[in-house]
Every structure is written in C-alpha cells, then in structure tokens.
N, C-alpha and C positions, 0 to 999 in steps of 0.2 A: 174588740168591742166592749169587753168587760172594763178595760181601763178607761174608755170614754164614758161609760155608764157611771163609774165611780167618780170620774172627774166632774161630771154634771152634778152629782150629788154633793160633792165638796164645794163646788161653786155656789150652790144654793145655801149651804151651811155658812159659807163665808159671807154671803150677802146678808144673812140674818144677823150676823155680828155687826156688819156695816150699818144696818138700820138701827141697831142699839147704839152704836157710836155716834149716830147723827145728832143725838142730844147730849153727847158728852158723857155717857155712862158706859162702863165696861162690865159686861155680864158674861159669866162662863156657863150659864144655864142653857144656852141654845142646844148644845149637844144632848143634854138630859131631856129636854122637851122633844127633840128630834127622836130620841130613843123611845120615849113614851108613845109618840105618834106612830113610829114605825112598828113597834111591838103591837100596838092596838090595831093598826091597819092590817098587819100580818095575821093577827088572831082572827079578825073579822073575815078575812078572805080565806085563810087556810082551815080554820076550825069551824067557822059558822057558815061558810059558803057564800058570803056576800060578794057581789061584784066589786071591783076595785074602787070605782068612784064613790059609791055610798060608804064603803068602808073607810076611805080616806076622809070623807066629810065627818063621819062619826069620830074618827081618831083625832081630827083637828079640834072638834068640840071638847073631847076629853082633855087633850093637851092644853087647850085654851082655858078651860076651867081650872086646871091645876096652876097654870101660869097666873091667872087672875087672883087665885087664892094666895099665891106666894108673892106676886108682884105688888099688891097693895101694901102689905106690911114692909116690903123691901124699899118702899119709897122713902122711908125714914133714914135709910142708909145712904152714905155717899162714899166715894173714893174707895179706899182699901177695904172698908167694911162691907160695901156692896160686893166687891170682888170675892172676899172671903165667904160671904153668905151664899153667893151663887155657886161658888166652888164646892162648898159643903153640901148644897142642895144636889149638885151633880153627883157627888159620891153617894149620897143617900138614895137617890133614884136608881143609880147603878146597882147598889146592894139589894134594893127592893126588887128590881127586875130579875136579878140573878137568883133570888130565893123564891120566886113564884113558880111552883112546879107546873102549873097549867100552861106556862109560857116556855117550858123546857129547861128552866134553870140556867146554869152557865152555858150549856150546850146550845141553847136556843131551840128553835123548831124549824122544820122545812115545810115545803109544800105551798109557799106563798105564790100567789098568782097575779099577773097583770103588769109586772115591771119589766120594761125593756128600754133600750137605748132611744128609740124615737120618742117615747113618752117623756123620758128624762130630758131630752133635748128641747122638746116643746115646753116643758116646765121652765127650763133655763131661759128660753126666749121670752115666755110670758112674764116671768118675774123680772127679767132684765128690762122689758118695756115698761112694766109697772114702776120699777125704780127710777127709770128715766122720766116718766110722767110725774113721779113724786118730786124729782129734783127741779122741775120747772113749775111746780104748783105752789100755791100760797102756803100749804102745809110745810114745805121746806123752810120758809121764812119763820114759821112757828118753831120748828126744830132748831133753827139757828138761834132764835131768841132764847130758847130754853138753855141751849148749850152755852151761850154767852153770859147769861144772867144767873144760872143756877149755882155757880160757886158762891154767890152772895145769898142773901136771904130770899126765900121763896116768894115773899111779898113783892119783890122787885119785878119778878116775872108776871105776877098776877096784876100788877099795876098797868102793864101794857095790854091787858085783856086776855091773857093766856092762863088757863087753869092748869097749873103745872102738874098737879097730881093726876088729873085726867090725861094730860098729854103724855106723861111718863108711862102710865099703865097702858094706854092705847099703843104707844110705841113698843112697849114690851110685847103686847099681843100681836102687833103687826110683824115684829121681828120673829115671833114664834111661827107665824103662818108661812114664812119663807122656807124653813126646813120642813114644814108639813108637806110642801110640794115634793120633798124627798120620798115621803111615804107614798105619794101618788106615783112616783117613778119606780118604786120597788115592787 
C-alpha cells in the first residue's frame, strides 16, 4: 500500500511539471513548493492539531504566496536561465527547511495525520479530471498560443489578446496547486 501511496504522490508531482510545460517553460521548483506545502501541512496537523483539510488549504496559501513572489520576477527569464533560477530556488528552499529546528531539521518530524492511500487516489482522480477538462477548455488554446509565440517577443502574444505575464504567473500557480494535493494526501 505504501508503494501505491507514493506512486500517487509522484503522479501528482509529475502532473505539476506537465502544467508548467504546457506553456513551454521548464521549472524545477515544483519539488521545492511541494516540500513547502508538505512541511507546512504536516506542521499544522502534527504540531498545531488542525484537521487535514484546513491545514492543506493554509499550506497551499503559503506555498502559493512564495510561488507568486518568486514567479513574477522569474517571468523575465527564459530557457536555461529559468531552469537555473528554479534549480537554485529548489536548493535554497531545501537548505532553509533543513535548518528550521521547529520542523525537525534534517530528520524532519513525525506524527502527521490524515494521509492514506484512498485520499491520495482521490486526489489523483480529481486532478486527472481537472487536467482533462483543462485540455478541452479555451484555456488550453491560450497555453498553446503562449508556448508557440513566447520564443519571440512578448508583444506578439499580447497582440492576440493574451496577457503573457498574467498567463505565466497563473500557470505557475496552477502548477503549484497540483503538488499541493500531495500535502492533502500525506
């Protein structure tokens, strides 16, 4: 059962990378934001005694705030520079989490409540359906336009009525919410 549980979590993480790739950007920060969300959710359930659902919601807000703060300046980066920036961010968040004593440091902490295989499987099904609905929605055409036009000047994308910076930050935040379902599953 543990293997299936972690398979569900890895499926959700892979889908978050997929959402990022929909607009032609490769980001290595999904794992870092997943870690922030999981640590926050675990802290809220184990240390503060919150039920899993509100803890996951709060953790998603914290991770989304960090992603928005990082995502907006990262919009100026493309290609290898975006990859390097998100990889650097991932290592910075890892070091930060490992040095927070109230989170247990490198050893982490135990006592997290609420994660099991049925909840993880439900999260996979819900996110899978949401991604399928996204693929048949008009938003998918916007993602396709951004992916096709962004190697050129950003003005080309905006000429067709798509605000590229808003689209990329929103895509970044949507991609973040997929691994946040991992926090709900844990």
